[in-house]
C-alpha positions, 0 to 999 in steps of 0.5 A, spaced: 698 166 767 701 160 770 706 155 766 701 150 766 696 153 762 701 156 757 703 149 755 696 147 754 695 152 749 702 150 745 699 143 745 692 145 743 695 149 737 700 143 735 693 139 735 690 144 730 696 145 726 696 137 725 689 137 724 689 142 718 695 138 715 693 131 716 688 131 710 694 134 705 699 128 707 699 122 702 696 115 705 700 109 705 698 103 701 696 098 705 697 091 702 701 093 696 709 094 695 711 101 694 711 103 687 707 097 685 700 099 685 697 099 678 690 101 676 684 097 674 685 100 667 692 097 666 689 090 668 684 091 662 690 093 657 694 088 660 689 083 658 688 085 651 695 085 650 695 078 652 690 076 647 694 079 642 701 076 643 703 069 644 708 071 649 711 078 652 716 081 657 715 085 663 719 090 660 715 090 654 708 091 658 711 097 662 713 100 655 707 099 652 702 101 658 707 106 661 708 103 667 714 103 672 718 096 672 715 094 679 708 096 677 709 091 670 712 086 674 706 086 679 701 086 674 704 080 670 705 076 677 697 078 678 695 075 671 699 069 672 695 068 679 689 069 675 691 064 670 691 069 664 699 068 663 703 062 664 708 063 670 713 068 669 720 066 666 727 069 667 731 072 673 732 079 671 726 084 673 726 087 666 728 080 662 722 076 665 717 074 661 710 069 660 706 066 655 699 068 654 694 063 655 688 067 652 691 069 646 686 070 640 688 069 633 683 074 631 686 079 635 693 077 633 691 078 625 688 085 627 695 087 631 699 084 625 695 088 620 696 095 624 704 093 624 704 093 617 700 099 616 704 103 621 711 100 618 708 102 611 706 109 612 713 110 615 717 108 610 720 113 606 720 113 598 728 113 596 729 116 589 735 113 585 739 118 581 743 116 575 751 117 576 752 124 574 758 126 569 764 129 572 768 129 566 766 137 565 767 139 572 774 135 572 776 139 565 774 145 568 778 144 575 784 142 570 784 148 566 784 152 573 790 149 575 794 150 569 792 157 569 795 158 576 801 155 574 801 148 577 804 142 575 800 136 574 801 129 575 801 125 569 795 121 572 791 128 571 792 128 564 788 122 563 
């Protein structure tokens, strides 16, 4: 074998390895910022969110839909471009907010009813008890102290 044929085999083996590994590598996102891609269902949920609220923030949208902050901000930016919400207000990423242009009063009533159901089902009923009578306990403790030979303050004699 000559030196030239060995190098061709090595190049060939490298190409075969690359061909097997290529399908396993993630594809780059074209036209979108890294980490800012969101699903079509996230847009649909965000539209329902906008129908039920007068205004909402990027942070609230991220928390409600389970998105990252860049995804929620990109989603709200797209909603603003489509005219679903007004322009984004605020300067910080999480503090940015927008007002809805498609809020429906029927949806607002349903959301408020769900909030009332949620809060009423999670409220704990506290029972109040009458003040206990500690006179017998104090008298017993005083008797134990006297039996042990302790001198009591005049305030304890009362």
